[in-house]
Every structure is written in structure tokens, then in C-alpha cells.
N, CA, C and O of each residue as an XYZ file, in Angstrom:
480
protein
N      10.218      1.606      5.181
C      10.228      1.989      3.784
C      11.344      1.266      3.039
O      11.147      0.851      1.896
N      12.508      1.106      3.659
C      13.606      0.421      2.975
C      13.225     -1.013      2.618
O      13.570     -1.505      1.543
N      12.513     -1.677      3.521
C      12.070     -3.039      3.248
C      11.176     -3.052      2.011
O      11.331     -3.908      1.139
N      10.248     -2.110      1.935
C       9.295     -2.063      0.821
C      10.000     -1.829     -0.507
O       9.691     -2.497     -1.494
N      10.932     -0.901     -0.545
C      11.627     -0.633     -1.806
C      12.532     -1.801     -2.186
O      12.682     -2.102     -3.370
N      13.139     -2.463     -1.197
C      13.979     -3.629     -1.493
C      13.137     -4.772     -2.051
O      13.544     -5.419     -3.016
N      11.983     -5.027     -1.467
C      11.104     -6.090     -1.964
C      10.609     -5.771     -3.372
O      10.513     -6.661     -4.218
N      10.295     -4.505     -3.619
C       9.813     -4.107     -4.942
C      10.888     -4.291     -6.007
O      10.574     -4.534     -7.172
N      12.153     -4.177     -5.612
C      13.254     -4.325     -6.561
C      13.685     -5.785     -6.738
O      14.475     -6.086     -7.633
N      13.188     -6.675     -5.913
C      13.589     -8.081     -5.939
C      12.742     -8.856     -6.948
O      11.539     -9.016     -6.739
N      13.342     -9.338     -8.034
C      12.558    -10.060     -9.042
C      11.991    -11.388     -8.535
O      11.125    -11.975     -9.183
N      12.466    -11.861     -7.395
C      11.961    -13.100     -6.827
C      10.704    -12.928     -5.994
O      10.147    -13.903     -5.489
N      10.257    -11.687     -5.850
C       9.058    -11.400     -5.060
C       7.945    -10.991     -6.015
O       8.103    -10.051     -6.794
N       6.839    -11.686     -5.955
C       5.741    -11.394     -6.864
C       4.432    -11.160     -6.144
O       4.368    -11.115     -4.915
N       3.398    -11.014     -6.937
C       2.050    -10.831     -6.408
C       1.384    -12.194     -6.287
O       1.417    -13.000     -7.216
N       0.781    -12.438     -5.130
C       0.000    -13.650     -4.904
C      -1.266    -13.233     -4.173
O      -1.191    -12.625     -3.106
N      -2.433    -13.553     -4.734
C      -3.703    -13.208     -4.084
C      -3.719    -13.831     -2.695
O      -3.543    -15.041     -2.555
N      -3.929    -13.011     -1.669
C      -3.927    -13.489     -0.292
C      -2.536    -13.728      0.258
O      -2.388    -14.206      1.383
N      -1.508    -13.400     -0.525
C      -0.128    -13.657     -0.123
C       0.350    -12.748      0.997
O       0.025    -11.562      1.058
N       1.133    -13.353      1.879
C       1.673    -12.612      3.016
C       3.155    -12.924      3.193
O       3.666    -12.903      4.313
N       3.853    -13.216      2.078
C       5.294    -13.359      2.059
C       5.775    -14.785      2.251
O       4.963    -15.681      2.487
N       7.065    -15.014      2.158
C       8.081    -14.020      1.832
C       8.332    -13.837      0.334
O       9.015    -12.894     -0.064
N       7.790    -14.724     -0.498
C       8.057    -14.585     -1.936
C       6.874    -14.068     -2.731
O       6.986    -13.849     -3.937
N       5.742    -13.871     -2.073
C       4.576    -13.335     -2.757
C       3.630    -12.646     -1.799
O       3.389    -13.117     -0.687
N       3.100    -11.523     -2.248
C       2.217    -10.698     -1.417
C       1.037    -10.217     -2.236
O       1.137    -10.058     -3.452
N      -0.088     -9.984     -1.563
C      -1.116     -9.141     -2.158
C      -0.909     -7.757     -1.557
O       0.001     -7.567     -0.749
N      -1.733     -6.794     -1.937
C      -1.455     -5.414     -1.526
C      -1.452     -5.236     -0.013
O      -0.549     -4.599      0.529
N      -2.441     -5.785      0.675
C      -2.509     -5.575      2.124
C      -1.458     -6.394      2.869
O      -0.957     -5.951      3.903
N      -1.113     -7.578      2.364
C      -0.046     -8.366      2.973
C       1.295     -7.678      2.849
O       2.110     -7.719      3.771
N       1.527     -7.044      1.710
C       2.763     -6.287      1.498
C       2.862     -5.142      2.502
O       3.909     -4.936      3.117
N       1.769     -4.400      2.665
C       1.753     -3.276      3.605
C       1.914     -3.773      5.038
O       2.676     -3.192      5.811
N       1.209     -4.832      5.396
C       1.314     -5.367      6.757
C       2.762     -5.745      7.073
O       3.258     -5.435      8.156
N       3.433     -6.402      6.149
C       4.820     -6.801      6.366
C       5.766     -5.611      6.403
O       6.714     -5.603      7.188
N       5.528     -4.613      5.572
C       6.370     -3.415      5.590
C       6.287     -2.717      6.944
O       7.309     -2.312      7.499
N       5.087     -2.576      7.469
C       4.920     -1.923      8.768
C       5.467     -2.780      9.903
O       5.943     -2.244     10.903
N       5.406     -4.094      9.766
C       5.956     -4.986     10.794
C       7.456     -4.774     10.962
O       7.994     -4.991     12.048
N       8.134     -4.354      9.900
C       9.568     -4.078      9.987
C       9.859     -2.936     10.957
O      10.959     -2.841     11.502
N       8.869     -2.073     11.169
C       9.000     -0.953     12.113
C       8.237     -1.242     13.411
O       7.946     -0.332     14.187
N       7.919     -2.524     13.634
C       7.185     -2.946     14.837
C       5.823     -2.274     14.969
O       5.369     -1.986     16.076
N       5.180     -2.026     13.837
C       3.820     -1.480     13.825
C       2.897     -2.573     13.307
O       3.058     -3.055     12.186
N       1.932     -2.958     14.130
C       0.996     -4.008     13.737
C      -0.190     -3.409     12.992
O      -0.862     -2.503     13.486
N      -0.430     -3.929     11.801
C      -1.602     -3.540     11.019
C      -2.405     -4.786     10.694
O      -1.844     -5.878     10.603
N      -3.711     -4.638     10.520
C      -4.520     -5.790     10.117
C      -4.168     -6.245      8.700
O      -3.534     -5.514      7.940
N      -4.587     -7.456      8.363
C      -4.313     -8.008      7.035
C      -5.541     -7.855      6.149
O      -6.140     -8.841      5.719
N      -5.903     -6.608      5.885
C      -7.046     -6.292      5.032
C      -6.978     -4.798      4.763
O      -6.858     -4.009      5.700
N      -7.052     -4.398      3.510
C      -6.871     -2.980      3.189
C      -7.945     -2.091      3.810
O      -7.643     -0.971      4.223
N      -9.177     -2.554      3.886
C     -10.229     -1.753      4.535
C      -9.924     -1.573      6.012
O     -10.069     -0.476      6.551
N      -9.502     -2.644      6.666
C      -9.167     -2.568      8.089
C      -7.916     -1.722      8.311
O      -7.802     -1.053      9.338
N      -6.981     -1.741      7.369
C      -5.795     -0.893      7.477
C      -6.190      0.578      7.423
O      -5.640      1.400      8.156
N      -7.139      0.907      6.562
C      -7.629      2.288      6.491
C      -8.288      2.671      7.812
O      -8.052      3.760      8.336
N      -9.106      1.786      8.342
C      -9.825      2.065      9.587
C      -8.889      2.188     10.783
O      -9.223      2.863     11.757
N      -7.723      1.548     10.727
C      -6.784      1.548     11.853
C      -5.923      2.805     11.930
O      -5.156      2.967     12.880
N      -6.036      3.686     10.957
C      -5.189      4.885     10.931
C      -5.453      5.784     12.130
O      -6.571      5.858     12.640
N      -4.401      6.464     12.568
C      -4.566      7.430     13.654
C      -4.914      8.810     13.109
O      -5.364      9.684     13.850
N      -4.701      8.999     11.803
C      -4.952     10.303     11.188
C      -5.177     10.104      9.690
O      -4.604      9.200      9.082
N      -6.010     10.953      9.106
C      -6.231     10.952      7.662
C      -5.765     12.294      7.120
O      -6.060     13.342      7.694
N      -5.040     12.256      6.015
C      -4.451     13.466      5.456
C      -4.771     13.567      3.973
O      -5.067     12.572      3.312
N      -4.705     14.786      3.470
C      -4.908     15.035      2.051
C      -3.757     14.435      1.245
O      -2.631     14.342      1.734
N      -4.040     14.036      0.032
C      -2.978     13.540     -0.843
C      -1.941     14.621     -1.125
O      -0.811     14.311     -1.505
N      -2.310     15.876     -0.945
C      -1.362     16.979     -1.122
C      -0.360     17.058      0.021
O       0.659     17.739     -0.099
N      -0.633     16.372      1.129
C       0.221     16.429      2.318
C       0.887     15.094      2.622
O       1.210     14.821      3.778
N       1.096     14.265      1.620
C       1.675     12.944      1.848
C       3.069     13.023      2.451
O       3.886     13.862      2.073
N       3.319     12.121      3.403
C       4.641     11.939      3.991
C       5.045     10.481      3.795
O       4.193      9.606      3.635
N       6.344     10.231      3.809
C       6.841      8.868      3.678
C       6.172      7.981      4.728
O       6.122      8.329      5.908
N       5.665      6.845      4.289
C       4.997      5.902      5.177
C       3.485      6.006      5.181
O       2.810      5.111      5.690
N       2.937      7.081      4.623
C       1.480      7.196      4.531
C       0.951      6.146      3.554
O       1.636      5.755      2.609
N      -0.268      5.704      3.801
C      -0.896      4.727      2.915
C      -1.938      5.398      2.043
O      -2.743      6.200      2.515
N      -1.912      5.058      0.768
C      -2.836      5.585     -0.229
C      -3.772      4.439     -0.616
O      -3.342      3.293     -0.748
N      -5.052      4.758     -0.796
C      -6.065      3.729     -1.037
C      -6.865      4.014     -2.299
O      -6.999      5.160     -2.727
N      -7.397      2.935     -2.887
C      -8.299      3.010     -4.022
C      -9.612      2.360     -3.611
O      -9.629      1.323     -2.949
N     -10.716      2.993     -4.019
C     -12.044      2.528     -3.626
C     -12.974      2.557     -4.831
O     -12.924      3.486     -5.637
N     -13.821      1.542     -4.952
C     -14.741      1.523     -6.088
C     -15.999      2.345     -5.850
O     -16.826      2.480     -6.751
N     -16.156      2.903     -4.639
C     -17.313      3.770     -4.396
C     -16.941      5.080     -3.702
O     -17.824      5.824     -3.277
N     -15.647      5.367     -3.584
C     -15.193      6.625     -2.998
C     -15.189      6.663     -1.481
O     -14.842      7.683     -0.886
N     -15.570      5.564     -0.854
C     -15.588      5.536      0.611
C     -14.817      4.319      1.117
O     -14.387      3.464      0.342
N     -14.654      4.268      2.435
C     -13.903      3.170      3.044
C     -14.520      1.806      2.743
O     -13.803      0.809      2.656
N     -15.829      1.752      2.585
C     -16.483      0.458      2.345
C     -16.118     -0.151      0.993
O     -16.278     -1.356      0.797
N     -15.631      0.666      0.059
C     -15.289      0.170     -1.270
C     -13.805     -0.011     -1.517
O     -13.397     -0.272     -2.649
N     -12.984      0.121     -0.476
C     -11.532      0.013     -0.653
C     -11.158     -1.364     -1.191
O     -11.612     -2.395     -0.695
N     -10.307     -1.347     -2.231
C      -9.849     -2.607     -2.812
C      -8.341     -2.653     -3.041
O      -7.820     -3.700     -3.427
N      -7.618     -1.543     -2.812
C      -6.163     -1.543     -3.023
C      -5.504     -0.538     -2.094
O      -6.072      0.507     -1.777
N      -4.286     -0.876     -1.661
C      -3.508     -0.007     -0.781
C      -2.055     -0.006     -1.245
O      -1.544     -1.011     -1.741
N      -1.400      1.141     -1.073
C       0.011      1.295     -1.409
C       0.653      2.214     -0.381
O      -0.038      2.988      0.282
N       1.977      2.131     -0.245
C       2.698      2.981      0.696
C       3.475      4.067     -0.044
O       4.205      3.790     -0.996
N       3.302      5.316      0.415
C       4.044      6.427     -0.162
C       5.490      6.343      0.312
O       5.742      6.241      1.512
N       6.446      6.386     -0.624
C       7.858      6.277     -0.269
C       8.644      7.547     -0.580
O       9.870      7.561     -0.471
N       7.947      8.608     -0.966
C       8.595      9.885     -1.237
C       8.786     10.140     -2.720
O       8.689      9.229     -3.542
N       9.059     11.383     -3.046
C       9.333     11.801     -4.428
C       8.245     11.386     -5.414
O       8.537     11.046     -6.560
N       6.984     11.414     -4.963
C       5.873     11.088     -5.846
C       5.741      9.612     -6.171
O       5.073      9.253     -7.141
N       6.367      8.745     -5.374
C       6.394      7.312     -5.652
C       5.679      6.510     -4.560
O       5.637      6.913     -3.398
N       5.121      5.368     -4.964
C       4.514      4.425     -4.031
C       5.096      3.039     -4.265
O       5.518      2.709     -5.373
N       5.114      2.234     -3.211
C       5.489      0.826     -3.310
C       4.233      0.021     -3.019
O       3.505      0.314     -2.071
N       3.982     -0.997     -3.841
C       2.777     -1.801     -3.645
C       2.844     -3.104     -4.417
O       3.625     -3.258     -5.357
N       2.002     -4.040     -3.993
C       1.810     -5.286     -4.727
C       0.631     -5.034     -5.666
O      -0.521     -4.986     -5.234
N       0.931     -4.875     -6.944
C      -0.080     -4.406     -7.900
C      -1.044     -5.482     -8.356
O      -2.244     -5.405     -8.093
N      -0.524     -6.472     -9.031
C      -1.355     -7.533     -9.607
C      -0.421     -8.649    -10.088
O       0.796     -8.470    -10.062
N      -0.953     -9.785    -10.522
C      -0.076    -10.887    -10.945
C       0.848    -10.536    -12.116
O       1.961    -11.057    -12.195
N       0.408     -9.673    -13.015
C       1.238     -9.317    -14.160
C       2.365     -8.351    -13.786
O       3.486     -8.493    -14.274
N       2.083     -7.386    -12.939
C       3.059     -6.349    -12.598
C       3.834     -6.667    -11.319
O       4.912     -6.114    -11.099
N       3.307     -7.537    -10.488
C       3.997     -7.935     -9.268
C       4.107     -6.820     -8.242
O       3.270     -5.919     -8.178
N       5.157     -6.905     -7.446
C       5.456     -5.899     -6.430
C       6.334     -4.859     -7.104
O       7.348     -5.202     -7.712
N       5.951     -3.583     -7.001
C       6.641     -2.562     -7.784
C       6.612     -1.201     -7.110
O       5.828     -0.952     -6.194
N       7.482     -0.335     -7.588
C       7.453      1.087     -7.251
C       6.916      1.795     -8.484
O       7.419      1.603     -9.591
N       5.894      2.612     -8.285
C       5.296      3.361     -9.387
C       5.021      4.786     -8.923
O       5.165      5.109     -7.744
N       4.627      5.622     -9.860
C       4.191      6.975     -9.508
C       2.916      6.874     -8.685
O       2.087      5.995     -8.917
N       2.762      7.774     -7.727
C       1.580      7.739     -6.862
C       0.301      7.864     -7.680
O      -0.737      7.333     -7.287
N       0.363      8.551     -8.795
C      -0.827      8.744     -9.625
C      -0.855      7.785    -10.820
O      -1.420      8.110    -11.864
N      -0.242      6.600    -10.667
C      -0.192      5.638    -11.772
C      -1.593      5.256    -12.238
O      -1.795      4.922    -13.405
N      -2.551      5.305    -11.330
C      -3.939      4.966    -11.642
C      -4.848      5.897    -10.853
O      -5.317      5.535     -9.774
N      -5.100      7.089    -11.376
C      -5.879      8.060    -10.609
C      -7.351      7.694    -10.455
O      -8.042      8.242     -9.597
N      -7.831      6.773    -11.281
C      -9.228      6.371    -11.183
C      -9.449      5.666     -9.859
O      -8.683      4.783     -9.474
N     -10.493      6.062     -9.176
C     -10.897      5.449     -7.913
C      -9.950      5.711     -6.747
O     -10.125      5.134     -5.673
N      -8.956      6.567     -6.937
C      -8.046      6.877     -5.838
C      -8.791      7.711     -4.804
O      -9.444      8.696     -5.148
N      -8.694      7.319     -3.546
C      -9.362      8.079     -2.488
C      -8.633      9.399     -2.281
O      -7.426      9.485     -2.506
N      -9.345     10.408     -1.861
C      -8.773     11.738     -1.678
C      -8.010     11.923     -0.389
O      -7.383     12.962     -0.183
N      -8.054     10.935      0.479
C      -7.305     11.016      1.732
C      -6.407      9.795      1.877
O      -6.716      8.707      1.390
N      -5.296     10.007      2.555
C      -4.361      8.929      2.863
C      -4.408      8.666      4.360
O      -4.878      9.502      5.131
N      -3.924      7.512      4.760
C      -3.911      7.131      6.174
C      -2.498      7.272      6.726
O      -1.516      6.899      6.085
N      -2.426      7.816      7.920
C      -1.140      7.987      8.611
C      -1.217      7.259      9.948
O      -2.257      7.251     10.606
N      -0.113      6.655     10.335
C      -0.078      5.848     11.558
C       0.933      6.379     12.546
O       1.092      5.817     13.630
């Protein structure tokens, strides 16, 4: 989590489609690198990251390190974005080219947010 918040605060780190660091990430590359800091291997694809979870939890039960997903059809097959819960109602994620890598409220975009989070 410390790596994720540090990267989000670094103005030299931005969003790059398909990016996997060190100066640019897309959402799944950002998550993959954050988990690698804790020696946890995750796939480089948000759908595969969801599928790799050992447990799924309600958004009401989020813990630091849980992953939150957005889907265009409400199921795993439509996942298009992932973010990491960092506590206090906040997530760290690589948002888009305009917003870059950032910390935002977990409900910054409630549309299409999946009702379950992934825990590893």
C-alpha cells in the first residue's frame, strides 16, 4: 500500500495505456506492481486479477489491499478498471491520461462499480 500511495503522489508518474512502470501505468499494471512489492504475483489484466482472488467480499467489508472493480455489464466478463483500497474510504489507481495515477474516494465513480471486491 505504501508503494501505491507514494506513486500516486509522485507527479512524475502518469497513466500510460498498457503501461507497467516505472513512470507510467495503466490500472492493471499499477495494481500488479503494487502487489509485487509484497511478493504477490498477479496477472497483468484486470479481469484476470479479479479471477485470481482467493476471496470476494462486499464493498461494505473492504480492508486495506482489497481490489475494487468496475464492469460495463455487472459481471467479471465486463471488467474494465481496477483500483486498490488503501483505507479511510480511499483508493489508489491509474485513472486515465488526464488524471494520471491518483488517490480518490472509493465512490469517485459509482457507475458500473461491481458490488464485490477481490481479496488475496
